[in-house]
C-alpha positions as CSV (number, residue, x, y, z in Angstrom):
1,M,3.3,54.0,38.8
2,A,0.4,54.7,41.1
3,P,-1.9,52.2,39.4
4,L,0.8,49.6,39.4
5,R,1.3,50.0,43.2
6,A,-2.4,49.7,43.7
7,L,-2.5,46.6,41.6
8,L,0.4,45.0,43.5
9,S,-1.2,45.8,46.8
10,S,-4.3,43.8,45.8
11,R,-4.8,40.8,48.0
12,A,-6.0,38.7,45.0
13,V,-2.8,39.4,43.1
14,L,-0.6,38.7,46.1
15,A,-2.4,35.4,46.6
16,G,-1.9,34.5,43.0
17,L,1.8,35.3,43.1
18,A,2.2,33.2,46.2
19,A,0.4,30.2,44.6
20,L,2.7,30.4,41.5
21,G,5.7,30.4,43.8
22,C,4.5,27.3,45.6
23,L,3.8,25.6,42.3
24,A,7.3,26.4,41.0
25,L,8.9,25.0,44.2
26,F,6.7,21.8,44.0
27,M,7.7,21.2,40.3
28,N,11.4,21.7,41.2
29,T,11.2,19.2,44.0
30,M,9.4,16.7,41.8
31,D,12.0,17.1,39.1
32,S,14.9,16.6,41.6
33,H,13.1,13.5,43.0
34,Y,12.6,12.1,39.4
35,T,16.3,12.6,38.6
36,V,17.4,10.9,41.8
37,S,15.0,8.0,41.3
38,I,16.4,7.3,37.9
39,H,19.9,7.1,39.2
40,K,18.9,4.9,42.0
41,S,17.1,2.4,39.6
42,Q,20.1,1.6,37.4
43,Y,20.1,-2.1,36.6
44,Q,23.2,-4.3,36.8
45,P,25.0,-4.9,33.5
46,D,24.9,-8.7,33.9
47,N,21.1,-8.9,33.4
48,T,19.7,-10.5,30.3
49,H,18.8,-8.0,27.6
50,N,15.1,-8.7,27.2
51,Y,13.3,-5.4,28.0
52,A,14.4,-1.8,27.6
53,Q,13.6,1.2,29.7
54,Q,14.2,4.7,28.6
55,S,15.6,7.0,31.3
56,G,17.2,10.4,31.6
57,G,17.3,13.6,33.7
58,R,18.3,17.2,33.5
59,D,21.9,16.4,34.5
60,S,22.3,13.5,32.1
61,G,22.1,15.6,28.9
62,H,20.5,12.7,26.9
63,A,18.3,9.7,27.2
64,S,19.9,6.3,27.8
65,T,18.6,2.8,27.4
66,Q,18.6,0.4,30.4
67,W,18.2,-3.3,29.6
68,I,16.6,-5.4,32.2
69,D,15.8,-9.1,32.7
70,A,12.5,-10.5,31.7
71,H,11.9,-11.9,35.2
72,S,12.3,-8.4,36.8
73,P,10.7,-6.1,34.2
74,A,10.6,-2.3,34.4
75,Q,7.6,-0.8,36.2
76,G,4.6,-0.7,33.9
77,L,5.7,-3.6,31.7
78,G,3.8,-6.3,33.6
79,P,4.9,-9.3,35.5
80,G,8.0,-11.4,34.6
81,L,7.7,-14.4,32.4
82,G,8.1,-16.8,35.4
83,V,5.0,-15.3,37.2
84,N,2.6,-17.4,35.2
85,P,4.1,-20.9,35.2
86,G,0.8,-22.4,34.0
87,R,1.1,-20.8,30.6
88,Q,3.0,-22.9,28.1
89,P,4.3,-21.9,24.7
90,L,1.9,-22.8,21.9
91,T,2.8,-25.3,19.3
92,I,2.5,-24.3,15.6
93,Q,-0.5,-26.6,15.3
94,A,-2.2,-24.9,18.3
95,V,-1.6,-21.5,16.7
96,L,-3.1,-22.6,13.4
97,E,-6.1,-24.1,15.2
98,R,-6.8,-20.8,16.9
99,A,-6.4,-19.0,13.6
100,E,-8.8,-21.3,11.9
101,T,-11.4,-20.7,14.6
102,Y,-11.1,-16.9,14.0
103,Y,-11.1,-17.4,10.2
104,Q,-14.4,-19.3,10.4
105,R,-15.9,-16.3,12.2
106,I,-14.8,-14.1,9.3
107,L,-16.5,-16.4,6.8
108,R,-19.7,-16.0,8.7
109,Q,-19.4,-12.3,8.7
110,R,-18.7,-12.3,4.9
111,Q,-21.9,-14.2,4.3
112,Q,-23.8,-11.8,6.5
113,W,-22.5,-8.8,4.6
114,L,-23.3,-10.4,1.2
115,T,-26.8,-11.0,2.4
116,E,-27.3,-7.5,3.8
117,N,-25.9,-5.9,0.6
118,K,-28.3,-8.0,-1.6
119,F,-25.7,-10.2,-3.3
120,G,-27.2,-12.0,-6.2
121,T,-29.5,-9.1,-7.2
122,S,-29.0,-6.1,-9.4
123,A,-28.8,-3.9,-6.3
124,F,-25.4,-5.5,-5.2
125,D,-22.4,-3.2,-5.8
126,P,-19.0,-4.7,-5.0
127,W,-17.4,-1.3,-5.0
128,F,-19.9,0.3,-2.6
129,V,-17.7,2.5,-0.3
130,L,-19.1,1.0,2.9
131,M,-18.3,-2.5,1.9
132,Y,-15.5,-2.3,-0.7
133,W,-14.6,-5.3,-2.9
134,W,-11.5,-6.2,-1.0
135,W,-13.2,-6.0,2.4
136,Y,-15.1,-9.2,1.7
137,F,-11.8,-11.0,1.6
138,P,-9.7,-9.9,4.5
139,A,-6.3,-11.4,5.2
140,S,-7.5,-12.7,8.6
141,Y,-5.4,-15.8,9.1
142,V,-1.9,-15.8,10.7
143,C,1.7,-16.6,9.8
144,P,2.9,-18.7,12.8
145,H,6.5,-17.6,12.2
146,D,8.5,-14.4,11.7
147,I,7.3,-12.1,8.9
148,Q,9.9,-10.2,6.8
149,R,9.7,-7.9,3.8
150,V,11.9,-9.3,1.0
151,G,12.8,-7.3,-2.1
152,P,12.0,-3.6,-2.6
153,L,9.7,-1.6,-0.4
154,S,7.8,-0.6,-3.5
155,D,6.0,-2.8,-6.0
156,G,7.8,-6.1,-6.5
157,G,8.7,-6.7,-2.8
158,K,6.9,-9.5,-0.9
159,W,6.0,-10.3,2.7
160,L,7.3,-13.8,3.5
161,C,6.1,-16.1,6.3
162,G,9.0,-17.8,8.1
163,M,11.9,-16.2,6.2
164,S,14.3,-17.3,9.0
165,L,13.4,-20.9,8.2
166,Y,14.7,-20.5,4.7
167,E,17.9,-19.0,6.1
168,E,18.7,-21.9,8.4
169,K,21.6,-24.0,7.3
170,P,21.8,-26.9,6.7
171,R,18.2,-27.7,5.8
172,A,16.2,-29.4,3.0
173,K,16.5,-27.7,-0.4
174,C,14.2,-24.7,-0.8
175,I,12.3,-24.4,-4.0
176,I,10.9,-21.1,-5.4
177,Y,8.7,-20.9,-8.5
178,S,8.3,-17.4,-9.9
179,F,5.7,-16.8,-12.6
180,G,5.6,-13.3,-14.3
181,V,9.0,-11.9,-13.5
182,N,9.4,-9.4,-16.3
183,H,12.6,-7.5,-15.4
184,E,11.7,-6.9,-11.7
185,T,13.9,-9.5,-9.9
186,R,14.9,-7.7,-6.7
187,F,12.9,-10.2,-4.6
188,E,14.5,-13.2,-6.3
189,G,17.9,-11.5,-6.0
190,E,17.6,-11.0,-2.3
191,M,16.4,-14.6,-1.8
192,L,19.6,-15.8,-3.6
193,D,21.7,-13.6,-1.4
194,R,20.2,-14.7,1.9
195,T,19.3,-18.4,1.4
196,D,20.3,-21.6,-0.4
197,C,17.0,-21.6,-2.3
198,E,16.9,-22.5,-6.0
199,I,14.6,-20.4,-8.3
200,W,12.6,-21.6,-11.3
201,A,11.3,-18.6,-13.2
202,Y,8.9,-18.4,-16.1
203,D,7.8,-15.5,-18.3
204,A,7.3,-15.5,-22.1
205,S,7.1,-11.8,-22.3
206,V,10.9,-11.4,-21.8
207,S,13.9,-13.3,-23.1
208,R,15.9,-13.0,-19.9
209,M,15.6,-12.0,-16.2
210,G,16.6,-8.8,-14.5
211,P,20.2,-8.0,-13.4
212,E,19.8,-9.3,-9.8
213,T,19.4,-12.9,-11.1
214,D,20.5,-13.0,-14.7
215,G,23.3,-15.6,-15.1
216,R,23.5,-16.5,-11.4
217,P,23.8,-20.1,-10.3
218,K,20.7,-21.7,-8.8
219,V,18.5,-19.7,-11.2
220,H,16.6,-21.5,-14.0
221,F,14.7,-19.4,-16.5
222,E,12.4,-20.3,-19.4
223,P,10.5,-17.9,-21.6
224,V,7.2,-19.8,-20.9
225,F,3.8,-18.7,-19.7
226,V,2.1,-20.6,-16.9
227,G,-1.6,-21.3,-17.7
228,S,-4.5,-23.6,-17.7
229,E,-3.3,-25.8,-20.6
230,D,-0.2,-26.9,-22.4
231,K,-0.1,-25.2,-25.8
232,I,1.6,-23.0,-28.3
233,G,-0.3,-19.8,-28.9
234,A,-0.9,-18.1,-32.3
235,D,2.0,-15.8,-31.5
236,G,4.3,-18.7,-31.0
237,K,4.4,-18.3,-27.2
238,V,4.6,-21.5,-25.1
239,W,2.1,-22.1,-22.3
240,K,2.4,-24.9,-19.7
241,T,0.5,-25.9,-16.6
242,L,2.1,-26.0,-13.2
243,K,1.7,-29.7,-13.1
244,T,3.6,-30.1,-16.4
245,I,6.4,-27.7,-15.2
246,M,6.8,-29.5,-11.9
247,K,7.0,-32.9,-13.7
248,E,9.7,-31.6,-16.1
249,N,11.7,-30.3,-13.1
250,G,11.2,-33.5,-11.0
251,H,9.6,-31.6,-8.1
252,D,6.7,-32.7,-6.0
253,W,6.6,-29.6,-3.6
254,I,7.3,-25.8,-3.8
255,D,8.3,-23.8,-0.8
256,I,7.4,-20.4,-2.2
257,L,5.1,-19.9,-5.2
258,K,5.1,-16.3,-6.5
259,I,2.6,-15.4,-9.2
260,D,1.9,-12.1,-11.0
261,I,0.4,-12.8,-14.4
262,E,-2.0,-9.9,-14.9
263,G,-5.4,-11.5,-14.7
264,S,-4.5,-15.0,-15.8
265,E,-4.3,-16.2,-12.2
266,Y,-7.9,-17.4,-12.1
267,A,-7.7,-19.9,-14.9
268,T,-4.2,-20.9,-13.9
269,L,-5.0,-21.6,-10.3
270,G,-8.3,-23.2,-11.3
271,K,-6.3,-25.7,-13.3
272,M,-3.9,-26.2,-10.4
273,M,-6.9,-27.1,-8.2
274,D,-8.1,-29.6,-10.8
275,D,-4.7,-31.2,-11.1
276,F,-4.0,-31.3,-7.4
277,P,-7.5,-32.0,-5.9
278,D,-6.4,-33.0,-2.4
279,V,-3.4,-30.8,-1.5
280,L,-2.0,-27.9,-3.5
281,P,1.8,-28.4,-3.8
282,F,3.2,-25.3,-2.1
283,S,3.8,-24.0,1.4
284,Q,3.0,-20.4,0.7
285,L,1.6,-18.4,-2.2
286,Q,2.5,-14.8,-3.1
287,L,-0.2,-13.7,-5.5
288,E,-1.3,-10.4,-7.1
289,L,-5.0,-10.5,-7.8
290,H,-6.5,-8.3,-10.5
291,V,-10.3,-7.7,-10.4
292,H,-10.7,-5.1,-13.2
293,E,-14.0,-5.7,-15.0
294,S,-12.0,-7.1,-17.9
295,H,-10.5,-9.8,-15.7
296,I,-13.4,-11.3,-13.6
297,S,-16.8,-10.6,-12.2
298,F,-17.5,-10.5,-8.5
299,P,-19.6,-13.7,-8.5
300,D,-16.9,-15.6,-10.3
301,F,-14.3,-14.2,-8.0
302,L,-16.2,-15.3,-5.0
303,T,-16.6,-18.8,-6.3
304,W,-12.9,-19.0,-7.2
305,W,-11.9,-17.6,-3.8
306,Q,-14.1,-20.0,-1.9
307,R,-12.7,-23.0,-3.8
308,L,-9.2,-21.9,-2.9
309,E,-10.3,-21.7,0.7
310,S,-11.8,-25.3,0.5
311,K,-8.2,-26.5,-0.3
312,G,-6.9,-25.2,3.0
313,I,-5.4,-22.0,1.6
314,R,-5.6,-19.1,4.0
315,P,-4.7,-15.4,3.4
316,W,-2.6,-13.8,6.2
317,W,-1.5,-10.6,4.6
318,T,-2.8,-8.2,2.0
319,E,-1.5,-5.0,0.4
320,I,-3.6,-3.0,-2.0
321,N,-1.8,-1.8,-5.2
322,L,-2.7,1.8,-5.4
323,N,-1.1,2.4,-8.9
324,P,-4.5,2.3,-10.7
325,T,-5.9,5.1,-8.5
326,Y,-3.4,7.6,-9.8
327,S,-5.1,7.5,-13.2
328,G,-8.6,7.8,-11.5
329,Q,-9.4,4.1,-11.6
330,R,-10.6,1.9,-8.8
331,A,-7.9,0.0,-6.8
332,W,-8.5,-3.2,-8.8
333,A,-5.2,-4.9,-7.9
334,S,-4.1,-6.3,-4.6
335,E,-1.2,-8.4,-3.3
336,Y,-2.1,-11.3,-1.1
337,C,0.0,-13.7,0.9
338,F,-1.4,-17.2,1.6
339,I,-0.3,-20.1,3.7
340,N,-1.2,-23.6,2.9
341,T,-2.5,-25.4,6.0
342,R,-2.0,-28.8,4.5
343,G,0.9,-30.7,3.1
344,G,2.1,-32.7,6.1
345,A,5.9,-33.1,6.5
346,K,6.5,-31.4,3.1
347,N,5.2,-28.1,4.4
348,V,7.9,-26.5,6.6
349,L,5.5,-23.8,7.8
350,I,3.2,-26.1,9.7
351,Q,5.8,-28.1,11.6
352,N,6.8,-27.6,15.2
353,Y,10.3,-26.5,16.1
């Protein structure tokens, strides 16, 4: 006990205990002030629900959400919307013009990286870790509307630009073309559930579509491959170009074009660009690209991609398919979402609302 008494009589220890006591008193005072401040800042229930503030105190037992008007935002959220009257909402065209300016900067950066990495020589490696194949082709444009995931979260789901536009009723008929459906039709099924769109699907590898769409109205299926020519293969499978299919269906425009044809996309889209030299006939393109060495070389891919860009097609979303990596391969497949910046009144995505 004697050493303990000596310790407690130490001036340094007594000073330390006093400091701890003051600190505890200060923290308790601040906590009480914080709780009182929260209760004093309750907002009236008739305010517009635009911003949310999380609040709560020791005596509340839980956090609650306080909704406040955009013109009197919570502290830290910045000034209200009416504080900057000189700022006006951007039109869709203005948004796309800004996006194009940024996209042109990306094109210059791509050329710079190709030069620095000795493209065109034997030293160029498109899979070099510091400048990976897909990084030369970033999805750096924008969708000027809402973006929604449609279909499964896994492989088969798609990110759509302006999904709310397709849900509006009444509106012009929405046309979806789907090439390479196999039995994965959850995307198509959800589109049928949520919109008045009609679906034209083609895949000669199956005799019927999946359960989400099979037998439903507004679904038209043919066991046909889309390709670069109209032909019947040695195996009896029928191939048709997009131009031929659209003519048969009486269509001159497609709202959503979805393609997953396992490497045949390059010849198929090449033929589309031949057949529609001025404006490609779709508003947006959902496309899985395959760049395995058996599909295409990097120089040929670059030429094909730049030609697509020259038609006003811009990538705004990408999602690398990691399935090949589980077997030790490179990630040679990637989903891309493109918007067509041309098409005039036919293209719902580039209109002001």
